BAMI-72125 format. One record per residue: residue number from 0; y, z, x negated of N, C-alpha, C in turn. Coordinates in Angstrom, 2 decimals, decimal comma, padded with zeros to 5 digits. Atoms other than C-alpha are relative to their C-alpha. Layout:
N
<atom NUM; <Y; Z; X>; <Y; Z; X>; <Y; Z; X>>;
...
//
This chain:
217
<atom 0; <001,28; 000,66; 000,11>; <070,23; -019,64; -072,08>; <-000,64; -000,13; 001,38>>;
<atom 1; <000,59; 000,24; -001,30>; <068,48; -021,19; -069,08>; <-001,31; 000,76; 000,14>>;
<atom 2; <001,24; -000,70; -000,31>; <065,64; -019,34; -067,39>; <-000,50; -000,52; 001,34>>;
<atom 3; <000,52; 000,39; -001,30>; <063,40; -019,84; -064,37>; <000,93; 000,48; 001,11>>;
<atom 4; <-000,88; -000,57; -001,01>; <065,69; -017,57; -062,37>; <001,31; -000,80; 000,13>>;
<atom 5; <-001,27; 000,73; -000,04>; <068,89; -019,43; -063,33>; <-000,19; -001,41; 000,53>>;
<atom 6; <000,26; 001,35; -000,48>; <067,31; -022,83; -062,67>; <-000,29; -000,02; 001,49>>;
<atom 7; <000,24; -000,12; -001,44>; <066,12; -021,71; -059,24>; <001,34; 000,07; 000,74>>;
<atom 8; <-001,31; -000,13; -000,64>; <069,70; -020,73; -058,37>; <000,77; -001,31; -000,04>>;
<atom 9; <-000,70; 001,28; 000,12>; <071,09; -024,03; -059,64>; <-000,55; -001,01; 001,00>>;
<atom 10; <000,63; 000,98; -000,89>; <068,59; -026,12; -057,70>; <000,26; 000,33; 001,47>>;
<atom 11; <-000,25; -000,38; -001,38>; <069,03; -024,16; -054,48>; <001,48; -000,12; 000,35>>;
<atom 12; <-001,43; 000,14; -000,24>; <072,80; -024,24; -054,89>; <000,38; -001,41; 000,40>>;
<atom 13; <-000,25; 001,40; -000,36>; <072,61; -028,02; -054,54>; <-000,71; -000,41; 001,29>>;
<atom 14; <000,77; 000,31; -001,22>; <070,41; -027,78; -051,42>; <000,26; 001,10; 001,03>>;
<atom 15; <-000,38; -001,08; -000,92>; <072,20; -025,66; -048,79>; <-000,99; 000,24; 001,13>>;
<atom 16; <000,98; -000,19; -001,07>; <069,52; -026,28; -046,15>; <-001,11; 000,93; -000,46>>;
<atom 17; <001,05; -000,86; 000,55>; <066,86; -024,71; -048,38>; <000,53; 001,42; -000,23>>;
<atom 18; <-000,60; -001,31; 000,27>; <069,23; -021,90; -049,35>; <000,10; 000,82; 001,28>>;
<atom 19; <-000,13; -000,70; -001,27>; <069,86; -021,03; -045,73>; <-001,38; 000,44; 000,52>>;
<atom 20; <001,35; -000,34; -000,43>; <066,14; -021,14; -044,92>; <-000,55; 001,16; -000,81>>;
<atom 21; <000,45; -001,09; 000,87>; <065,45; -018,86; -047,89>; <000,64; 001,32; 000,44>>;
<atom 22; <-000,70; -001,21; -000,42>; <068,08; -016,38; -046,72>; <-000,55; 000,55; 001,30>>;
<atom 23; <000,53; -000,42; -001,29>; <066,53; -016,30; -043,24>; <-001,48; 000,36; -000,07>>;
<atom 24; <001,40; -000,34; 000,16>; <063,01; -015,85; -044,61>; <-000,94; -000,86; 000,82>>;
<atom 25; <000,81; 000,88; -000,86>; <061,64; -018,85; -042,71>; <-000,64; -001,12; -000,81>>;
<atom 26; <000,60; 001,03; 000,83>; <060,26; -020,81; -045,64>; <-001,08; 000,63; -000,89>>;
<atom 27; <001,09; -000,49; 000,86>; <057,04; -020,42; -047,64>; <000,44; -000,04; -001,46>>;
<atom 28; <-000,41; -000,06; 001,40>; <057,92; -019,25; -051,14>; <-000,99; -000,75; -000,89>>;
<atom 29; <001,01; 000,69; 000,79>; <054,63; -020,60; -052,48>; <000,16; -001,51; 000,07>>;
<atom 30; <-000,18; 001,44; -000,16>; <055,19; -024,09; -051,04>; <001,28; -000,47; -000,68>>;
<atom 31; <-001,27; 000,37; 000,63>; <058,80; -024,12; -052,21>; <-000,13; 000,02; -001,52>>;
<atom 32; <000,21; -000,10; 001,45>; <057,77; -023,00; -055,71>; <-000,78; -001,21; -000,51>>;
<atom 33; <000,81; 001,16; 000,39>; <055,17; -025,76; -055,87>; <000,85; -001,27; -000,03>>;
<atom 34; <-000,87; 001,18; -000,07>; <057,79; -028,33; -054,86>; <001,04; 000,00; -001,13>>;
<atom 35; <-001,05; -000,11; 001,01>; <060,37; -027,06; -057,37>; <-000,55; -000,04; -001,42>>;
<atom 36; <000,60; -000,16; 001,33>; <057,94; -026,65; -060,28>; <000,24; -001,19; -000,93>>;
<atom 37; <-000,20; 001,12; 000,94>; <058,13; -030,21; -061,76>; <001,45; -000,11; -000,50>>;
<atom 38; <-001,39; 000,13; 000,42>; <061,93; -030,25; -061,77>; <000,42; 001,15; -000,91>>;
<atom 39; <-000,34; -001,13; 000,85>; <062,23; -026,76; -063,25>; <-000,61; -000,17; -001,39>>;
<atom 40; <000,65; 000,24; 001,30>; <059,72; -027,65; -065,98>; <000,75; -001,08; -000,78>>;
<atom 41; <-000,75; 001,06; 000,67>; <061,69; -030,80; -066,74>; <001,32; 000,54; -000,56>>;
<atom 42; <-001,30; -000,54; 000,43>; <064,98; -028,89; -066,95>; <-000,17; 001,00; -001,15>>;
<atom 43; <000,23; -000,99; 001,05>; <063,47; -026,15; -069,16>; <-000,79; -000,58; -001,18>>;
<atom 44; <000,81; 000,68; 001,02>; <061,30; -028,60; -071,12>; <-001,17; 000,87; -000,46>>;
<atom 45; <001,19; -000,78; 000,30>; <058,26; -026,35; -070,91>; <-000,78; 000,25; 001,29>>;
<atom 46; <000,80; -000,30; -001,17>; <055,43; -025,40; -068,57>; <000,43; 001,34; 000,60>>;
<atom 47; <-000,42; -001,21; -000,71>; <056,26; -022,79; -065,94>; <-001,06; 000,35; 001,04>>;
<atom 48; <000,97; -000,43; -001,00>; <053,88; -020,74; -063,79>; <000,66; 000,05; 001,38>>;
<atom 49; <-000,53; -000,06; -001,37>; <054,31; -021,05; -060,04>; <000,33; 001,44; 000,38>>;
<atom 50; <-000,23; -001,41; -000,34>; <054,09; -017,26; -059,80>; <001,38; 000,47; -000,49>>;
<atom 51; <-001,32; -000,35; 000,53>; <057,23; -016,99; -061,96>; <001,10; -000,55; 000,90>>;
<atom 52; <-000,98; 000,61; -000,91>; <059,08; -019,35; -059,62>; <000,04; 000,77; 001,31>>;
<atom 53; <000,06; -000,79; -001,23>; <057,88; -017,41; -056,57>; <000,75; 001,32; -000,17>>;
<atom 54; <-000,70; -001,26; 000,27>; <059,14; -014,18; -058,17>; <001,52; -000,20; -000,01>>;
<atom 55; <-001,43; 000,30; 000,06>; <062,53; -015,78; -058,88>; <000,55; -000,28; 001,40>>;
<atom 56; <-000,42; 000,30; -001,37>; <062,74; -017,08; -055,30>; <000,09; 001,28; 000,83>>;
<atom 57; <-000,01; -001,25; -000,77>; <061,87; -013,65; -053,87>; <001,22; 000,85; -000,37>>;
<atom 58; <-001,16; -000,80; 000,44>; <064,52; -011,92; -055,96>; <001,30; -000,60; 000,49>>;
<atom 59; <-001,23; 000,65; -000,44>; <067,12; -014,52; -055,06>; <000,19; 000,15; 001,51>>;
<atom 60; <-000,11; -000,18; -001,46>; <066,33; -014,25; -051,34>; <000,49; 001,40; 000,32>>;
<atom 61; <-000,47; -001,38; -000,21>; <066,84; -010,47; -051,56>; <001,47; 000,12; -000,36>>;
<atom 62; <-001,41; -000,03; 000,41>; <070,11; -011,03; -053,39>; <000,88; -000,63; 001,06>>;
<atom 63; <-000,78; 000,68; -001,04>; <071,33; -013,45; -050,72>; <000,14; 000,88; 001,23>>;
<atom 64; <-000,01; -000,82; -001,21>; <070,41; -011,08; -047,92>; <000,96; 001,18; -000,11>>;
<atom 65; <-000,96; -001,10; 000,17>; <072,60; -008,35; -049,42>; <001,42; -000,46; 000,29>>;
<atom 66; <-001,32; 000,53; -000,30>; <075,56; -010,69; -048,81>; <000,24; -000,18; 001,49>>;
<atom 67; <-000,13; 000,17; -001,44>; <074,94; -010,73; -045,06>; <000,91; 001,09; 000,57>>;
<atom 68; <-000,93; -000,95; -000,62>; <077,79; -009,11; -043,12>; <-000,48; 000,31; 001,42>>;
<atom 69; <000,52; -000,35; -001,32>; <076,49; -007,19; -040,06>; <001,01; -000,29; 001,10>>;
<atom 70; <-000,86; 000,21; -001,15>; <077,86; -008,03; -036,62>; <000,76; 001,29; 000,32>>;
<atom 71; <-000,82; -001,15; -000,33>; <080,69; -005,75; -035,55>; <000,74; 000,58; -001,19>>;
<atom 72; <-000,63; -000,53; 001,22>; <081,90; -005,27; -039,13>; <001,49; -000,29; -000,03>>;
<atom 73; <-001,40; 000,40; 000,08>; <085,17; -007,18; -038,90>; <000,34; -000,88; 001,20>>;
<atom 74; <-000,47; 000,97; -000,98>; <087,26; -009,30; -036,55>; <001,23; -000,67; -000,59>>;
<atom 75; <-001,16; 000,68; 000,54>; <090,09; -011,73; -037,04>; <000,38; -001,22; 000,79>>;
<atom 76; <-000,46; 001,23; -000,62>; <091,85; -014,95; -036,18>; <000,18; -001,06; -001,07>>;
<atom 77; <-000,15; 001,12; 000,93>; <092,29; -018,38; -037,75>; <001,37; -000,64; 000,19>>;
<atom 78; <-001,29; 000,70; -000,02>; <095,63; -019,95; -038,65>; <-000,14; -001,30; -000,78>>;
<atom 79; <000,08; 001,30; 000,66>; <095,75; -023,66; -039,45>; <001,41; -000,53; -000,30>>;
<atom 80; <-001,25; 000,67; 000,36>; <098,58; -025,36; -041,32>; <-000,35; -001,39; -000,53>>;
<atom 81; <000,28; 001,38; 000,37>; <098,59; -029,13; -041,65>; <001,02; -000,52; -001,00>>;
<atom 82; <-000,92; 000,68; 000,92>; <100,29; -031,56; -044,03>; <000,26; 000,81; -001,27>>;
<atom 83; <-000,07; -000,71; 001,28>; <099,53; -029,78; -047,29>; <-000,32; -000,98; -001,12>>;
<atom 84; <000,35; 000,78; 001,19>; <099,50; -031,37; -050,75>; <-000,34; 000,96; -001,13>>;
<atom 85; <000,48; -000,86; 001,08>; <098,01; -030,06; -053,97>; <000,22; -000,69; -001,35>>;
<atom 86; <-000,20; 000,48; 001,36>; <098,99; -030,50; -057,63>; <-000,80; 000,89; -000,96>>;
<atom 87; <000,69; -000,73; 001,06>; <096,79; -029,51; -060,56>; <000,63; -000,42; -001,31>>;
<atom 88; <-000,84; 000,30; 001,16>; <098,78; -029,25; -063,79>; <-000,47; 000,80; -001,22>>;
<atom 89; <000,31; -000,72; 001,23>; <098,16; -028,31; -067,41>; <000,94; 001,19; -000,16>>;
<atom 90; <-000,79; -001,21; 000,18>; <099,34; -024,79; -068,14>; <000,73; -000,04; -001,35>>;
<atom 91; <-000,82; -000,04; 001,22>; <102,19; -024,63; -070,66>; <001,01; 001,14; 000,12>>;
<atom 92; <-001,02; -001,05; -000,06>; <104,73; -021,92; -071,60>; <001,25; -000,46; 000,75>>;
<atom 93; <-001,18; 000,52; -000,67>; <107,53; -024,18; -070,34>; <-000,17; 000,04; 001,52>>;
<atom 94; <000,24; -000,01; -001,45>; <105,95; -024,54; -066,90>; <-000,07; 001,43; 000,53>>;
<atom 95; <000,09; -001,40; -000,42>; <105,15; -020,84; -066,70>; <001,38; 000,62; 000,19>>;
<atom 96; <-001,33; -000,59; -000,04>; <108,78; -020,00; -067,34>; <000,84; -000,46; 001,20>>;
<atom 97; <-000,81; 000,51; -001,12>; <110,04; -022,09; -064,43>; <-000,74; 000,00; 001,34>>;
<atom 98; <000,74; -000,03; -001,26>; <107,37; -021,47; -061,78>; <000,76; 000,70; 001,12>>;
<atom 99; <-000,72; -000,76; -001,02>; <109,61; -018,99; -060,01>; <001,00; -000,87; 000,75>>;
<atom 100; <-000,93; 000,90; -000,67>; <111,96; -021,89; -059,18>; <-000,61; -000,62; 001,25>>;
<atom 101; <000,66; 000,60; -001,16>; <109,36; -023,20; -056,74>; <000,24; 000,82; 001,27>>;
<atom 102; <-000,20; -000,85; -001,17>; <109,88; -020,21; -054,46>; <001,39; -000,21; 000,62>>;
<atom 103; <-001,33; 000,31; -000,53>; <113,55; -021,21; -054,13>; <000,02; -001,36; 000,69>>;
<atom 104; <000,05; 001,33; -000,61>; <112,58; -024,77; -053,18>; <-000,61; 000,01; 001,39>>;
<atom 105; <000,81; 000,02; -001,22>; <110,21; -023,88; -050,35>; <000,49; 001,06; 000,99>>;
<atom 106; <-000,49; -000,91; -001,05>; <111,40; -022,32; -047,07>; <-001,18; 000,71; 000,65>>;
<atom 107; <001,18; -000,71; -000,51>; <108,50; -019,93; -046,60>; <000,35; 000,84; 001,23>>;
<atom 108; <-000,39; -000,77; -001,18>; <110,50; -017,91; -044,07>; <-000,05; -000,85; 001,27>>;
<atom 109; <000,11; 000,91; -001,15>; <110,30; -020,98; -041,80>; <-001,45; -000,44; 000,23>>;
<atom 110; <001,40; 000,29; -000,21>; <106,54; -021,10; -042,08>; <-000,58; -001,06; -000,91>>;
<atom 111; <000,53; 000,98; 000,95>; <106,21; -023,61; -044,92>; <-001,04; 000,66; -000,90>>;
<atom 112; <001,12; -000,50; 000,78>; <103,17; -023,27; -047,15>; <000,25; -000,16; -001,49>>;
<atom 113; <-000,06; 000,06; 001,46>; <103,17; -022,46; -050,87>; <-000,99; 000,99; -000,58>>;
<atom 114; <000,89; -000,88; 000,76>; <100,44; -021,09; -053,07>; <-000,09; -000,50; -001,43>>;
<atom 115; <000,07; 000,34; 001,42>; <100,44; -021,03; -056,86>; <-001,13; 000,82; -000,62>>;
<atom 116; <001,11; -000,68; 000,66>; <097,24; -020,22; -058,74>; <000,05; -000,32; -001,49>>;
<atom 117; <-000,10; 000,16; 001,45>; <097,47; -019,66; -062,49>; <-001,35; 000,30; -000,63>>;
<atom 118; <001,26; -000,17; 000,69>; <094,24; -020,20; -064,41>; <000,20; 000,14; -001,50>>;
<atom 119; <-000,08; -000,14; 001,45>; <093,44; -019,94; -068,11>; <000,66; -001,21; -000,65>>;
<atom 120; <-000,52; 001,22; 000,60>; <094,33; -023,56; -068,85>; <000,75; -000,90; 000,98>>;
<atom 121; <-000,62; 000,85; -001,00>; <095,58; -025,03; -065,58>; <000,73; 000,83; 001,05>>;
<atom 122; <-000,73; -000,61; -001,10>; <097,94; -024,25; -062,72>; <-000,13; -000,92; 001,20>>;
<atom 123; <000,06; 000,80; -001,22>; <097,39; -025,40; -059,15>; <001,12; 000,44; 000,94>>;
<atom 124; <-001,12; -000,24; -000,92>; <100,24; -025,70; -056,67>; <-000,33; -000,69; 001,32>>;
<atom 125; <000,20; 000,53; -001,35>; <099,50; -026,13; -052,96>; <001,27; 000,27; 000,79>>;
<atom 126; <-001,30; -000,13; -000,65>; <102,59; -026,76; -050,87>; <000,08; -000,94; 001,19>>;
<atom 127; <-000,21; 000,89; -001,13>; <103,75; -028,28; -047,61>; <000,38; -001,40; -000,49>>;
<atom 128; <-000,10; 001,37; 000,50>; <103,64; -032,05; -047,97>; <001,42; -000,56; 000,00>>;
<atom 129; <-001,37; 000,51; -000,03>; <107,30; -032,57; -047,12>; <000,73; 000,24; -001,32>>;
<atom 130; <-000,60; -000,27; 001,30>; <108,08; -031,13; -050,56>; <-000,62; -000,85; -001,12>>;
<atom 131; <000,72; 000,79; 001,01>; <105,84; -033,66; -052,34>; <000,94; -000,69; -000,99>>;
<atom 132; <-000,89; 000,67; 000,97>; <108,70; -035,78; -053,85>; <000,71; 000,98; -000,93>>;
<atom 133; <-000,73; -000,97; 000,82>; <110,57; -032,70; -055,06>; <-000,92; 000,66; -001,02>>;
<atom 134; <000,94; -000,62; 000,93>; <107,49; -031,08; -056,59>; <-000,43; -001,00; -001,07>>;
<atom 135; <000,38; 001,03; 000,96>; <106,49; -034,36; -058,21>; <001,09; -000,18; -001,05>>;
<atom 136; <-001,12; 000,10; 000,94>; <109,96; -034,60; -059,77>; <000,08; 001,26; -000,87>>;
<atom 137; <-000,02; -001,28; 000,72>; <109,80; -030,91; -060,75>; <-001,03; 000,00; -001,13>>;
<atom 138; <001,09; 000,03; 000,97>; <106,56; -031,62; -062,62>; <-000,01; -001,27; -000,86>>;
<atom 139; <-000,02; 001,30; 000,67>; <107,63; -034,96; -064,09>; <-000,21; 000,09; -001,51>>;
<atom 140; <000,17; -000,15; 001,45>; <107,64; -033,61; -067,66>; <-001,27; 000,78; -000,35>>;
<atom 141; <001,21; -000,78; 000,22>; <104,35; -031,77; -067,22>; <-001,23; -000,89; 000,06>>;
<atom 142; <001,25; 000,76; 000,00>; <100,76; -032,90; -067,62>; <-000,74; 000,17; 001,32>>;
<atom 143; <000,66; -000,07; -001,31>; <099,64; -033,55; -064,04>; <-001,41; -000,54; -000,13>>;
<atom 144; <001,40; 000,38; 000,09>; <095,85; -033,63; -063,93>; <-000,46; -000,71; 001,27>>;
<atom 145; <000,39; 000,61; -001,27>; <095,47; -034,44; -060,25>; <001,03; 000,38; 001,06>>;
<atom 146; <-000,85; -000,31; -001,15>; <097,55; -034,65; -057,09>; <-000,63; -000,61; 001,24>>;
<atom 147; <000,72; 000,39; -001,22>; <096,32; -034,90; -053,53>; <000,85; 000,29; 001,22>>;
<atom 148; <-000,67; -000,19; -001,29>; <097,92; -035,41; -050,12>; <-001,05; 000,11; 001,10>>;
<atom 149; <000,89; -000,01; -001,16>; <096,46; -035,09; -046,64>; <-000,94; 001,17; 000,06>>;
<atom 150; <000,82; -001,19; -000,02>; <095,20; -031,53; -046,88>; <000,43; 000,94; 001,13>>;
<atom 151; <-000,23; -000,99; -001,06>; <095,00; -028,65; -044,41>; <-000,41; 001,37; -000,53>>;
<atom 152; <000,41; -001,35; 000,36>; <094,91; -024,89; -044,93>; <-000,52; 000,72; 001,25>>;
<atom 153; <000,58; -000,84; -001,05>; <092,70; -022,63; -042,81>; <-000,02; 001,43; -000,52>>;
<atom 154; <-000,10; -001,40; 000,44>; <093,45; -018,92; -043,07>; <-000,69; 000,92; 000,99>>;
<atom 155; <000,64; -001,06; -000,78>; <091,17; -016,18; -041,80>; <000,81; 001,28; -000,20>>;
<atom 156; <-000,76; -001,25; 000,06>; <093,34; -013,16; -040,99>; <-000,88; 001,10; 000,61>>;
<atom 157; <000,96; -001,02; -000,44>; <091,06; -010,11; -040,77>; <000,71; 001,27; 000,45>>;
<atom 158; <-000,51; -001,29; -000,45>; <091,72; -006,94; -038,83>; <-000,93; 001,14; -000,44>>;
<atom 159; <000,92; -001,01; 000,53>; <088,69; -005,15; -040,33>; <000,20; 000,17; -001,49>>;
<atom 160; <-000,12; -000,29; 001,43>; <088,08; -003,98; -043,89>; <-000,57; -001,15; -000,83>>;
<atom 161; <000,43; 001,19; 000,72>; <087,79; -007,43; -045,46>; <-000,16; 000,27; -001,49>>;
<atom 162; <-000,02; -000,20; 001,45>; <088,61; -006,26; -048,98>; <-001,24; 000,74; -000,51>>;
<atom 163; <001,11; -000,83; 000,45>; <085,76; -003,73; -049,15>; <-001,31; -000,33; 000,70>>;
<atom 164; <001,24; 000,44; -000,67>; <083,13; -005,68; -047,18>; <-000,64; -001,10; -000,83>>;
<atom 165; <000,62; 001,01; 000,85>; <080,81; -007,49; -049,63>; <-000,61; -001,13; 000,83>>;
<atom 166; <000,71; 001,12; -000,59>; <079,58; -010,96; -048,73>; <000,82; -000,95; 000,83>>;
<atom 167; <-000,78; 000,85; -000,89>; <082,41; -012,39; -046,65>; <000,35; -001,33; -000,65>>;
<atom 168; <-000,38; 001,24; 000,68>; <083,67; -014,91; -049,19>; <-001,22; -000,88; -000,21>>;
<atom 169; <001,24; 000,75; 000,21>; <080,10; -015,92; -050,02>; <-000,42; -000,72; 001,28>>;
<atom 170; <000,45; 000,60; -001,25>; <079,23; -016,53; -046,36>; <000,93; -001,12; 000,46>>;
<atom 171; <-000,96; 001,03; -000,41>; <082,40; -018,49; -045,63>; <-000,19; -001,27; -000,82>>;
<atom 172; <000,17; 001,17; 000,88>; <081,97; -020,77; -048,65>; <-001,34; -000,68; 000,26>>;
<atom 173; <001,33; 000,55; -000,26>; <078,26; -021,18; -047,93>; <-000,02; -000,83; 001,28>>;
<atom 174; <-000,01; 000,72; -001,27>; <078,87; -022,23; -044,33>; <000,80; -001,29; -000,08>>;
<atom 175; <-000,77; 001,23; 000,18>; <081,53; -024,73; -045,33>; <-000,77; -001,02; -000,84>>;
<atom 176; <000,81; 000,89; 000,84>; <079,26; -026,15; -048,04>; <-001,13; -000,61; 000,81>>;
<atom 177; <001,08; 000,48; -000,86>; <076,48; -026,45; -045,45>; <000,45; -001,24; 000,78>>;
<atom 178; <-000,56; 001,13; -000,75>; <078,77; -028,84; -043,53>; <000,62; -001,05; -000,92>>;
<atom 179; <-000,49; 000,97; 000,99>; <079,60; -030,74; -046,74>; <001,53; -000,08; -000,01>>;
<atom 180; <-001,46; -000,07; 000,02>; <083,25; -029,62; -046,62>; <000,45; 000,41; -001,40>>;
<atom 181; <-000,47; -000,28; 001,36>; <084,94; -029,78; -050,02>; <001,22; 000,90; 000,03>>;
<atom 182; <-001,12; -000,94; 000,08>; <087,32; -026,96; -050,98>; <000,90; -000,36; -001,17>>;
<atom 183; <-000,97; 000,26; 001,07>; <090,48; -027,76; -052,94>; <000,55; 001,30; -000,57>>;
<atom 184; <-000,52; -001,29; 000,44>; <091,73; -024,19; -053,09>; <-000,66; 001,12; 000,81>>;
<atom 185; <000,45; -001,21; -000,68>; <090,45; -020,70; -052,23>; <000,96; 001,12; -000,42>>;
<atom 186; <-000,98; -001,04; 000,29>; <093,01; -017,89; -051,96>; <-000,33; 001,22; 000,86>>;
<atom 187; <000,26; -001,21; -000,79>; <092,44; -014,27; -050,90>; <001,03; 001,08; -000,31>>;
<atom 188; <-000,84; -001,19; 000,14>; <094,60; -011,22; -050,33>; <-000,79; 001,18; 000,60>>;
<atom 189; <000,71; -001,16; -000,54>; <093,76; -007,77; -048,93>; <-000,51; -000,24; 001,41>>;
<atom 190; <000,38; 000,21; -001,41>; <093,55; -009,07; -045,35>; <-000,21; -001,46; 000,36>>;
<atom 191; <000,09; 001,41; -000,32>; <093,39; -012,86; -045,61>; <-000,87; -000,77; -000,99>>;
<atom 192; <000,76; 000,93; 000,82>; <091,12; -015,60; -046,90>; <000,41; -001,41; 000,42>>;
<atom 193; <-000,50; 001,34; -000,29>; <092,57; -019,12; -047,14>; <-000,79; -001,03; -000,78>>;
<atom 194; <000,62; 001,15; 000,67>; <090,78; -022,38; -047,90>; <000,85; -001,23; 000,29>>;
<atom 195; <-000,73; 001,27; -000,16>; <092,49; -025,73; -048,45>; <-001,02; -001,12; -000,06>>;
<atom 196; <001,01; 001,05; -000,12>; <090,43; -028,71; -047,33>; <000,67; -001,31; 000,42>>;
<atom 197; <-000,52; 001,28; -000,42>; <090,85; -032,38; -046,46>; <000,30; 000,01; 001,50>>;
<atom 198; <-000,38; 000,09; -001,41>; <092,54; -033,23; -043,16>; <-001,17; -000,47; 000,86>>;
<atom 199; <001,13; 000,53; -000,76>; <089,44; -035,17; -042,06>; <-001,04; 001,06; 000,33>>;
<atom 200; <000,96; -001,08; -000,22>; <087,44; -031,93; -042,27>; <000,58; 001,15; 000,79>>;
<atom 201; <-000,70; -001,15; -000,58>; <089,97; -029,75; -040,44>; <-000,65; 000,52; 001,27>>;
<atom 202; <000,59; -000,44; -001,26>; <088,35; -029,70; -036,99>; <-001,36; 000,64; -000,26>>;
<atom 203; <001,33; -000,54; 000,32>; <084,85; -029,19; -038,38>; <000,13; 001,34; -000,72>>;
<atom 204; <-000,20; -001,24; 000,73>; <086,13; -026,53; -040,78>; <000,44; 001,13; 000,91>>;
<atom 205; <-000,46; -001,01; -000,94>; <087,92; -024,69; -037,98>; <-001,17; 000,52; 000,83>>;
<atom 206; <001,15; -000,40; -000,81>; <084,76; -024,69; -035,87>; <-000,97; 000,86; -000,79>>;
<atom 207; <000,89; -000,79; 000,86>; <082,69; -023,39; -038,79>; <000,52; 001,43; -000,14>>;
<atom 208; <-000,57; -001,33; 000,20>; <085,07; -020,50; -039,39>; <000,02; 000,80; 001,31>>;
<atom 209; <000,00; -000,71; -001,27>; <085,31; -019,68; -035,68>; <-001,40; 000,53; 000,33>>;
<atom 210; <001,37; -000,46; -000,23>; <081,52; -019,49; -035,41>; <-000,32; 001,18; -000,91>>;
<atom 211; <000,22; -001,13; 000,90>; <081,51; -017,21; -038,44>; <000,64; 001,27; 000,55>>;
<atom 212; <-000,67; -001,18; -000,57>; <084,06; -014,88; -036,87>; <-000,76; 000,53; 001,21>>;
<atom 213; <000,77; -000,42; -001,18>; <082,04; -014,84; -033,65>; <-001,27; 000,75; -000,41>>;
<atom 214; <001,26; -000,61; 000,41>; <078,93; -013,85; -035,61>; <000,19; 001,41; -000,60>>;
<atom 215; <-000,22; -001,31; 000,64>; <080,54; -010,84; -037,35>; <000,92; 000,91; 000,80>>;
<atom 216; <-000,92; -000,82; -000,82>; <082,94; -009,62; -034,66>; <-000,77; 000,93; 000,93>>;
//
């Protein structure tokens, strides 16, 4: 059920500039509440007090600030791999039973890229683009929902305690969203965080991640 708090988060989630200003504490909560009030009332279909919106904004700003990673917490490097493609496919028992065959197709020991993410109803396969024809043939009897070429992977390899440091994934995604960079895939391990983005966004994405590393190293 929608509430003032949930609607505040939805509206700010679509406005990264305001979200960043809220996190930095450089915006008037009263003025922002007054500006958001008509839209929140419309979405909830009822009158809402500005004080309730201000309270929701204050709580959300405190929540955001807890995701801030202090400088000196971690360090790392960025690895970029170009010419990636992505397939999104309906999950079926037949496909699940033959996914392991993909690892035999891709020469990962030579640095080729392969990531398979299994969801509740769908499976996404990100792989080096040179395998596109073979993967397309491999999936010919499956329900392909979407396929995309011209992608790039950016991997943050951390030397600090990435796994147990809250807020890193949030900050990375937030900074990329701030630059209007769309994410096709997000993959994390104990020491790495990988995002798959469009080739056209690769330079900007690399710069965003490098600035992030500089801010927390």
